[in-house]
C-alpha positions as CSV (number, residue, x, y, z in Angstrom):
1,M,10.8,226.1,115.6
2,I,9.7,228.0,118.7
3,E,6.4,230.0,118.9
4,C,5.2,231.9,121.9
5,K,1.6,233.2,121.7
6,N,0.2,235.6,124.2
7,V,2.3,234.2,127.0
8,S,1.9,235.8,130.5
9,Y,3.4,234.8,133.8
10,K,2.9,236.3,137.3
11,Y,4.3,235.3,140.6
12,E,3.5,236.2,144.2
13,T,6.0,237.6,146.7
14,F,5.8,238.8,150.2
15,E,6.6,242.2,151.7
16,K,8.4,242.0,155.1
17,K,7.6,244.7,157.7
18,A,10.6,246.4,159.2
19,G,12.0,245.7,162.6
20,L,11.3,243.2,165.3
21,K,7.7,244.2,165.6
22,G,7.2,243.8,161.9
23,S,8.8,240.3,162.0
24,I,6.3,239.3,164.8
25,L,3.4,240.7,162.8
26,D,4.5,238.8,159.8
27,F,4.0,235.5,161.7
28,G,0.3,236.2,161.8
29,K,-0.2,237.7,158.4
30,R,2.2,238.4,155.5
31,E,1.4,241.0,152.9
32,K,1.2,239.4,149.5
33,K,2.4,241.2,146.3
34,E,1.7,240.1,142.8
35,V,4.4,240.8,140.3
36,T,4.0,240.5,136.5
37,A,7.1,238.9,135.1
38,L,5.8,238.5,131.5
39,D,2.8,240.2,129.9
40,D,1.3,239.0,126.6
41,I,4.6,237.9,125.0
42,N,4.6,236.9,121.3
43,L,7.8,235.7,119.9
44,S,8.8,233.5,116.9
45,I,12.2,231.9,116.6
46,V,13.3,230.0,113.4
47,E,15.9,227.3,113.0
48,G,19.4,228.6,113.0
49,D,18.6,231.8,114.7
50,I,20.9,233.4,117.3
51,I,18.6,235.7,119.2
52,G,19.6,238.0,122.0
53,I,17.0,238.7,124.8
54,L,17.8,242.0,126.4
55,G,16.3,243.9,129.3
56,P,17.1,245.5,132.6
57,N,17.2,243.6,135.8
58,G,13.7,242.2,136.6
59,A,12.4,242.6,133.0
60,G,11.5,239.0,132.6
61,K,14.4,237.5,130.6
62,T,15.2,234.6,132.9
63,T,11.5,233.9,133.4
64,L,11.2,233.6,129.6
65,I,14.1,231.1,129.5
66,K,12.5,229.1,132.3
67,L,9.2,228.9,130.3
68,L,10.9,227.9,127.1
69,T,12.9,225.2,128.9
70,G,9.9,223.8,130.7
71,I,11.0,224.7,134.3
72,I,7.8,226.7,134.8
73,K,4.4,226.7,133.1
74,P,2.8,229.8,131.4
75,Q,-0.3,231.0,133.2
76,Q,-1.7,232.3,130.0
77,G,-0.9,231.7,126.4
78,T,0.8,228.8,124.7
79,I,4.4,227.8,123.8
80,D,5.3,225.4,121.0
81,S,8.9,224.5,120.9
82,L,10.2,221.8,118.5
83,G,6.6,220.6,118.2
84,C,6.3,220.1,122.0
85,N,4.9,221.8,125.1
86,P,8.1,222.5,127.1
87,F,6.4,222.0,130.5
88,S,5.4,218.5,129.5
89,K,9.1,217.7,129.9
90,T,8.9,214.7,127.6
91,P,12.2,212.9,127.0
92,N,11.8,213.7,123.3
93,Y,11.9,217.5,124.1
94,L,14.5,217.4,126.8
95,S,16.9,215.5,124.6
96,Q,16.8,218.2,121.9
97,I,17.7,221.2,124.2
98,G,20.7,222.3,126.1
99,V,20.8,224.9,128.9
100,V,23.5,227.0,130.5
101,L,22.4,229.2,133.4
102,G,25.2,231.6,134.3
103,Q,24.6,231.5,138.0
104,K,23.8,227.8,138.2
105,T,26.0,224.8,137.6
106,Q,25.5,221.2,136.6
107,L,29.1,220.3,137.3
108,I,29.9,218.2,140.5
109,W,32.1,220.5,142.6
110,D,34.5,217.8,144.0
111,L,34.7,215.6,140.9
112,P,36.4,216.1,137.6
113,A,34.2,217.5,134.8
114,F,34.6,214.1,133.0
115,E,32.5,212.4,135.6
116,T,29.6,214.8,135.0
117,L,30.0,214.3,131.3
118,K,29.9,210.5,131.6
119,M,26.7,210.9,133.7
120,L,25.2,213.0,130.9
121,Q,26.2,210.4,128.3
122,A,24.1,207.9,130.2
123,I,21.2,210.3,130.6
124,Y,21.1,211.2,126.9
125,N,21.8,207.7,125.8
126,V,24.9,208.8,123.7
127,S,26.9,205.8,122.4
128,N,30.5,205.4,123.5
129,A,31.8,206.0,120.0
130,S,29.8,209.2,119.5
131,F,30.6,210.4,123.0
132,S,34.4,210.0,122.5
133,V,34.4,211.9,119.1
134,R,32.1,214.6,120.4
135,L,34.0,215.1,123.7
136,K,37.3,215.3,121.8
137,Y,36.0,217.9,119.4
138,L,34.3,220.1,122.1
139,T,37.2,220.1,124.6
140,E,39.8,220.8,121.9
141,K,37.7,223.6,120.4
142,L,37.4,225.2,123.8
143,Q,41.0,224.4,124.7
144,I,40.2,222.5,127.9
145,A,41.1,218.9,126.9
146,D,43.9,218.9,129.5
147,K,41.5,219.9,132.3
148,L,39.0,217.0,131.9
149,F,40.3,215.1,135.0
150,I,41.0,218.0,137.3
151,P,38.4,218.5,140.1
152,V,35.9,221.3,139.2
153,R,36.8,223.2,142.4
154,K,40.3,223.7,141.1
155,L,39.3,225.1,137.7
156,S,39.2,228.8,136.9
157,L,35.8,230.5,136.3
158,G,36.4,230.6,132.5
159,E,37.3,226.9,132.5
160,R,34.2,226.0,134.4
161,I,32.0,228.0,132.1
162,K,33.5,226.2,129.1
163,F,32.8,222.9,130.7
164,E,29.2,224.0,131.3
165,L,28.9,224.7,127.6
166,V,30.4,221.2,126.8
167,C,27.8,219.6,129.2
168,S,25.0,221.5,127.5
169,V,25.9,220.4,123.9
170,I,27.4,216.9,124.5
171,H,24.2,215.4,123.1
172,S,24.1,217.7,120.0
173,P,20.9,219.6,120.9
174,K,18.9,221.5,118.3
175,V,18.3,224.4,120.7
176,L,20.7,226.0,123.1
177,F,19.5,228.3,125.9
178,L,22.2,230.6,127.4
179,D,21.3,232.8,130.4
180,E,24.2,235.1,131.2
181,P,26.8,232.6,129.9
182,T,29.9,234.9,130.2
183,I,29.2,236.5,133.5
184,G,32.6,237.1,135.2
185,V,34.5,235.6,132.4
186,D,37.8,237.2,131.1
187,I,38.0,238.6,127.6
188,V,40.1,235.7,126.2
189,S,37.5,233.2,127.4
190,Q,34.7,235.3,126.1
191,Y,36.1,235.4,122.5
192,A,36.8,231.6,122.7
193,I,33.1,231.1,123.6
194,Y,31.9,233.4,120.8
195,D,34.0,231.5,118.2
196,F,32.8,228.1,119.6
197,L,29.1,229.1,119.5
198,H,29.4,230.6,116.0
199,E,30.9,227.3,114.7
200,L,28.2,225.3,116.5
201,N,25.5,227.5,114.8
202,S,27.0,227.4,111.3
203,K,28.0,223.7,111.2
204,E,25.2,222.1,113.2
205,K,22.5,224.7,112.7
206,T,22.0,225.0,116.4
207,T,19.5,227.6,117.4
208,I,20.7,229.8,120.2
209,I,18.6,231.9,122.6
210,L,20.9,234.2,124.6
211,T,20.3,236.6,127.5
212,S,23.1,238.9,128.6
213,H,23.9,242.2,130.2
214,Y,27.1,242.4,128.2
215,M,26.3,244.2,124.9
216,N,29.5,242.6,123.5
217,D,28.0,239.2,123.9
218,I,24.9,240.3,121.9
219,E,26.9,242.1,119.2
220,K,29.4,239.3,118.7
221,M,26.8,236.5,118.5
222,A,23.2,237.6,117.9
223,N,21.7,238.1,114.4
224,R,18.6,239.7,116.0
225,I,17.4,240.9,119.4
226,A,14.2,241.1,121.4
227,V,14.1,243.8,124.1
228,I,11.9,243.1,127.1
229,I,11.0,245.9,129.5
230,K,8.5,245.4,132.4
231,G,7.5,242.1,131.0
232,K,6.7,243.3,127.5
233,I,8.6,243.0,124.2
234,V,9.1,246.6,123.2
235,K,11.4,245.9,120.2
236,E,12.2,242.9,118.0
237,S,14.6,243.5,115.1
238,T,18.1,243.0,113.8
239,I,21.0,244.9,115.3
240,D,21.6,246.8,112.0
241,E,18.0,247.9,111.7
242,I,18.0,249.1,115.3
243,R,21.2,251.0,114.7
244,K,19.7,252.7,111.7
245,E,16.5,253.6,113.6
246,Y,18.4,255.2,116.5
247,S,21.3,256.7,114.6
248,T,21.7,260.4,114.3
249,Q,21.0,261.2,110.6
250,N,23.8,262.8,108.7
251,C,26.2,263.1,111.6
252,Y,29.9,263.0,110.9
253,I,33.1,263.0,113.0
254,I,35.8,265.2,111.5
255,E,39.4,265.1,112.7
256,T,41.8,267.9,111.7
257,K,45.5,268.5,111.7
258,E,45.1,272.0,113.3
259,N,42.6,273.0,115.9
260,K,40.6,274.9,113.4
261,I,37.3,274.2,111.7
262,P,38.2,273.5,108.0
263,F,35.0,275.1,106.5
264,D,32.5,277.8,107.2
265,A,31.1,277.0,110.6
266,K,28.1,279.3,110.1
267,A,26.7,277.1,107.4
268,Y,26.5,274.0,109.6
269,R,25.6,272.8,113.1
270,I,28.9,271.8,114.6
271,E,30.1,270.7,118.1
272,R,33.7,270.6,119.3
273,I,34.3,267.1,120.8
274,E,38.0,267.7,121.8
275,S,41.0,269.4,120.3
276,C,41.1,268.8,116.5
277,K,37.9,266.7,116.6
278,Y,34.4,268.0,115.6
279,K,30.9,266.6,115.3
280,L,29.2,267.9,112.2
281,Y,25.4,267.7,111.6
282,L,23.9,268.1,108.1
283,N,20.3,268.3,107.0
284,E,18.6,268.4,103.6
285,D,19.1,272.1,103.4
286,S,22.8,272.0,104.0
287,E,25.1,272.9,101.2
288,N,27.7,270.4,99.9
289,I,30.3,270.0,102.6
290,L,33.0,269.9,100.0
291,N,32.4,273.5,98.9
292,N,35.0,275.9,100.2
293,V,36.6,273.2,102.4
294,N,40.3,273.3,103.4
295,I,41.0,269.7,102.6
296,S,44.6,269.9,103.6
297,N,43.6,270.4,107.2
298,I,41.4,267.3,107.3
299,V,42.7,264.0,108.7
300,S,39.5,262.0,108.4
301,I,35.7,262.2,108.0
302,R,33.6,259.3,109.2
303,E,29.9,258.8,109.7
304,E,28.9,258.4,113.4
305,V,27.5,255.0,114.2
306,P,26.0,254.7,117.7
307,K,27.1,251.9,120.0
308,L,24.6,249.3,120.7
309,E,24.8,249.8,124.5
310,E,24.0,253.5,124.0
311,I,21.0,252.6,122.0
312,I,19.7,250.0,124.5
313,F,20.3,252.4,127.4
314,K,18.2,255.0,125.5
315,M,15.5,252.4,125.0
316,F,15.5,251.4,128.7
317,T,15.3,255.0,129.9
318,Q,12.6,256.0,127.4
319,E,10.4,253.0,128.4
320,N,10.8,253.7,132.1
321,Q,9.8,257.3,131.9
């Protein structure tokens, strides 16, 4: 559905000299600086995917979204999305995509969201019958049907984000681009958005490309992730596969009734986490943990599963070293 081949993008910025003297000198000549936003990106996305694009600030995530939506043109490489070149901005392509930029809005501030939606109906040439059915379904699903005729400026942030989502899918796009869609949104609205997007993906096979700094967004929605650091994709895999790769092998958390290790501590590597809780490491040479164990003192034994944000943090720090 979407294929990026050897895509690169650089942009120029200017360095400002400090102080009044520096400002005066900048009038004559400004120092240019070339920044690589994306470097030789290769990425394939199939229909029905929900892919999370992760990376630290300045990694190139938003630049990639802008390239895929046709806002900017790749300086090297090619992008094929839905059989089109995104930068051509053909009506055929634009009618098949939806976009939500977390820090940008398409809602008209002083007018009700309904007015923006009616404008989008005309832009996308959606029939009155289809528009009415679609609008009813979307607003009821997101629990904002009673907010349709309230000026946007009087809506809460969560309500505005929900209407941004409605605007982006009112024309039933095949691909939905979400750049930081839940930024600043409360937990209740976040879960409503997760549920909505999952239903959209499962029922309509909508492909979703998501960027977010909230690992909860990625864990709740994405079936695979691509990690971009310094303009390069350093990892592309499913969340489960990444967890397995970065997990500590044979590590268990043991909780006890009494603050006492329930087995021979000399036979294993063990760390006390807190009172009555231990971290146990086993290796291939370790004896069976059940040998000579005081089971009556054990409350629970569970395998340690690292949090996604801990794994991503480790990846970020390793790549930046």
